[in-house]
N, C-alpha and C positions, 0 to 999 in steps of 0.2 A: 497559422494563427497570426493575425496581425498584432501590432503592439497594443491595440486597444482591446483585443479579445482575451479575456482570462480563460483558463481551462474550464471554469464553471460555465462561462458563456458559450464556449464551444460545445460542451456536453449538452447544455440546454438546447442549443440550435440543432444538434444531432437528434435529440429526443423529439423535438418539435417536428422535424422532417421525417424521421423513420419510426418514431414511437419508442418509449422507454424500454419495453420488453425486447424489442429488436436490438437496440443498442447494448443492453445488458447481455443478451445472448452472444453478440459479437465479441464483447469484452471477455466473457467466459471462454469463448473459443480461442481468442488470442492468448489469454492468460494460461489456459490449460495446454496449449500447444496443438489443439485440434486444428487451428489454422496455423500452418507452419510459417516461418519467416519468409521462405521463398514465395509462398502464396500471398502473404501479407503485402509484399512488395511486388506482387504480380497480379493475379486475377482478383484478389481480395483487396487491392489497394484502395478502392473507394470507401471501404469500411474504415480503414486506417486513417484516411484523409478526414472522414467524418468525425472521428473521435479525437483527432489531433488539431484539426482546423488548418492543416497545412497541405498544400499540393505536393510537397516533398518532405514528408516527416523525417526529421533527423538532418535534413539538408545534405544527404550523402549523394555522391555520384553513383549512377547505375553501372554495373550491378552493385547492390549494397553488400558490403562485407558482412558475412555471417556473424562475425564477432559483435556486431551492433544489433543483432536480432533481439537481444534481451530488452532493448528499449520498447519494443512492441508490448511486452508484458508489463513494463513500467507504466506506459500510457494507458493500457487497458485497466490496470489496477487503479490508477488515479481516478478513473471514471466513477469508481464506487465511493469516492468521497462526495459525489454530487447526486448520484441516483442509486437506488437500492432495491434489492429483492432478496428475501430471506434465503433462498436456495443458493445464493452466491457464497455462503459460508463454506460449503464443501470445497469449492474451488480455492477459496482463500486458505483453507487448511492445508491444501497441497502446496499452494504458492508460498506458504510460510517457510517451506524448505527449498525454495528456488535457489539455484546456484548464484543468481545475481543479487547482490546486497541491496540494490535500489528497489528491487521488487519486494524483498522482505521488509525493507523500511516502509514501503507503502502499505503493506499488510498490517504492520504495526500501527501506522497512522489511522488506517480504517478501523482497526480494532479499538483504538482509543476513542475515536470519534463516535463510533456506533455502539460502544460498550459491549463488545462481543467476547464475553467471558469464555466461550468455548474455544477460542483461539489462543488464549494466554499461554497455556502450557507449550504449544508449538513455537511460541516466540521466545521462550526462556533461553535457548542457545544464543540468541542475539545479544544477551547481556554480557557475553564475553567477546563480542566482535571487536576487531582492531580499530574501527572508526567510531569516534565519540558520538557522532550524529546517529549511528545505528543503535548504539547502546542507549542513548537518550530516548530514541523512539520506542524501544522495547520497554524502558522504564515507564514512560508515559502510558503505554498500553496496559501495563500491569496496574498502574494507579487508577486508570479509568475503568478497567474491566476485571481485575484480578480479585482473588479471594484472600482471606486472612493468611493462609499458608504461603501465599506468593510474596508477602512482605519480606520473608527471610531470604528470598532469592535476590531482591533488589538492595537490601540493607548493606551488603558489602560494598556496593558502588557509592555509598556515601563518602568513601575515601578515594574515589576515582581521581586520576590526575587531571581530568578535564572538568572545568567549573560548570559547564552546561549539564554534564551528567550528574554532578553533585546536586545542582539546583533541581534537576528533574526528579532525583530521588527524594529530596525534601518535599517537593510538591506532591509526588506520588504517594508517599507515606501519609501525608496529611489528607489527601483525597481518599485513600483507602479507609482511614479512620472515619472520615465523614460519611462515606458511602456505606460502610459496614456498621457504623454506629458503635464502634468499640476500639479500644487501643490496639495498635499493632506493634 
């Protein structure tokens, strides 16, 4: 990806060249592990190049250290911020429990953006994550897609040590009240 190409532009270009459904299928395969890290940096590399916009995704020397394979899932999840198909929810539900926090954070971002209420419960463990950005992403997802009962899950974070998390809670509670048209 060049300095001028945003992730959105890269995804649009990939979809223009290969079709949205093909790109989505690749990303589901990357995110679910159907395409392994070895394959992603091997025979399936053209797919990874298409969704990242880089001839060397990650900028690593070959062979790529398997510790970095989680980035494949991060990049695949990021695609769903720009293109969508309803059957992706099942893959995201599994990805909400991914061992890599960056993957889970992207699932929360997608949940918030697309208002995917069916994913909120799977994201609740993120409210206790050590990183404020992960807690804040989960809080935003609850605000955008949660239900009345989810307000109680985020309310304790109103006293979070991190100001971004506290601000996210304030906005999320207001958004819940607005969306649900009732006090939370």
